[in-house]
C-alpha positions, -999 to +999 in steps of 0.1 A: +130+183-029+100+173-012+094+197+019+085+189+056+052+210+050+042+187+021+046+158+044+027+172+072-003+179+046-002+144+035-004+130+069-034+118+086-028+131+119-002+153+136+033+143+131+064+143+154+082+173+140+115+163+156+116+129+138+102+143+108+131+170+107+157+141+112+144+124+080+144+156+060+179+166+072+194+133+060+174+133+027+186+169+020+221+162+027+227+126+015+197+118-007+213+129-040+242+106-033+220+076-036+196+089-063+169+100-040+167+134-056+139+126-081+102+133-070+090+099-080+116+081-061+112+106-030+076+098-028+080+061-030+105+063-003+087+086+021+055+069+019+071+038+033+087+057+060+053+073+069+039+038+074+068+025+092+072+051+117+035+059+122+038+092+105+072+100+123+059+093+159+082+065+165+119+066+160+127+034+181+113+001+189+086+001+216+100-023+243+077-045+264+093-067+263+073-093+244+082-127+241+097-121+205+117-093+220+130-116+248+142-138+222+162-110+206+190-116+232+201-148+217+193-145+180+225-149+163+207-144+130+203-107+140+241-106+148+236-108+186+255-130+207+240-165+218+244-155+254+217-139+275+239-107+281+213-079+271+225-072+236+190-080+223+177-048+242+209-029+233+204-036+195+167-030+195+153-011+166+159+024+159+153+051+134+123+056+111+123+019+097+137+003+128+173-006+124+175-039+144+203-062+155+240-062+157+245-074+121+225-043+107+242-016+130+277-028+120+265-028+084+254+007+087+284+018+105+307+003+076+286+018+048+289+054+065+327+048+069+329+039+032+309+069+023+333+092+043+307+104+068+328+099+098+301+082+121+302+079+159+305+043+173+270+029+168+282-006+176+293+005+212+264+031+215+236+023+193+213+053+208+235+076+188+217+064+157+187+084+171+208+116+166+211+138+134+219+130+108+223+093+115+186+088+123+173+096+088+205+084+071+197+047+087+166+047+064+186+059+034+212+031+041+184+004+042+169+019+008+204+021-009+221-013+003+208-025+036+177-043+022+174-081+014+185-074-023+216-054-011+210-029-039+193+004-044+152+001-043+154+031-069+149+004-096+115-003-082+106+033-077+115+038-113+088+015-125+064+025-097+064-010-083+051-002-047+046-039-041+082-049-045+094-019-024+070-029+004+083-066+002+119-054+005+111-032+034+085-053+054+094-088+042+058-092+032+029-071+025+019-060+061+002-027+060+002-027+022-030-006+017-018+020+042+014+024+024-006+027-009-027+053+008+002+074+018+018+071-017-015+087-032-018+113-005+017+125-007+019+121-045-011+143-048+003+168-024+035+171-043+016+175-077-003+204-061-035+188-051-053+182-016-043+147-002-078+133-011-085+152-042-083+124-065-110+133-089-095+167-098-061+148-104-076+123-125-091+150-149-059+167-152-041+134-156-066+123-183-060+156-200-023+151-201-026+115-215-014+099-183-046+085-168-066+057-188-092+049-162-127+062-153-132+096-138-146+082-105-127+100-076-115+067-065-079+057-056-066+026-074-038+011-096-045+032-126-048+065-105-013+055-089+002+048-123-009+082-134+007+098-101+040+079-110+040+094-144+032+129-134+059+128-107+086+117-133+075+147-153+085+171-124+121+161-126+147+180-145+153+167-181+185+147-172+162+124-153+150+112-187+181+091-187+167+070-159+149+039-172+114+049-163+084+026-169+045+032-162+037+018-127+021-017-129-017-016-126-024-051-117-018-049-081-044-038-058-051-034-021-054-066-002-087-065+017-104-092+040-126-103+012-115-102-026-139-082-043-155-095-074-139-086-107-162-070-134-136-078-161-138-115-154-159-137-179-195-139-165-192-177-160-162-171-137-178-144-117-174-143-080-201-117-076-231-123-053-263-122-068-280-096-047-320-097-043-340-066-053-348-045-022-385-042-022-391-021+009-390+010-009-414+001-036-408+001-074-381+028-073-359+010-049-364-024-068-354-009-101-323+009-083-313-024-068-317-042-102-298-015-119-267-022-097-267-060-108-245-068-136-265-080-168-251-116-166-265-120-129-297-103-140-302-127-168-298-157-144-322-144-120-348-140-149-340-175-161-344-187-125-376-168-121-389-184-156-380-219-144-398-213-110-429-203-129-429-232-153-424-255-122-452-239-102-476-238-133-469-277-138-474-285-101-505-265-100-519-282-130-508-318-118-527-310-084-558-299-105-556-331-124-553-352-092-582-334-077-603-341-107-594-379-106-604-380-071-638-364-076-644-387-106-635-418-085-659-407-058-686-400-081 
């Protein structure tokens, strides 16, 4: 099992120990019952919670109220009544992934009853969700059956599909880059590395035949795929019965501007032709040229050649025109 100390090591700031312990208590007591007892599943699960809860700093919805929160009161799609009777605030989000609305609260309670956990009355008093072990268990319920699929997200974890896990938890890909970062950090720590020690991991994973990328120390889909496979190897042998697949390596972190693909055909390349930097003399110019793909460099040379031909033609034409003027004047 992953430990609280490992989660603290993977975090980017100080965590709230009380909320973290609530998550770990539930995972320790009930995780195996829903298949959350394999390292690759636990890391996929916990990295989502780290993002959703702000590294376990928040276990309930921060109430403004905002305009959206004011509308909770009459949102029947959340299982609240159509009357403005205060149940929007009563059923506000709680737990590490914000269990929100009467429908979710009733479904969580019914699931706990079905499992024989003898839960308190969440429906009458939703605040008890934020007591142990229910706080951490609310996230396990969502992972198991409470998500839009109504089925365990373990199947996505088994193939290392962090994008689909994020979509089922978030409804989209908000904060996706942060979730991926937590996955890498926590995965590295669980595997015995520092949270940012990507290069050392890549070397070990390549030696083990799990990493096919370049030893560059950069996090990316190939690195995460290797982390997934190495985490799978930590599990006891009976875990081999699980349908494990390599993580997909086509997804990448969403960024404001899509970076150019060096694998794309040069005629489809979106790369910007970067002019050589000349302020540092010949050395900096050559360094700048060295960073340009050869296709773009060829285009630059062709353009310079055409420009030279044009200038030669223009200069020759001007010379001929001046000569004619001189002859006419004579």
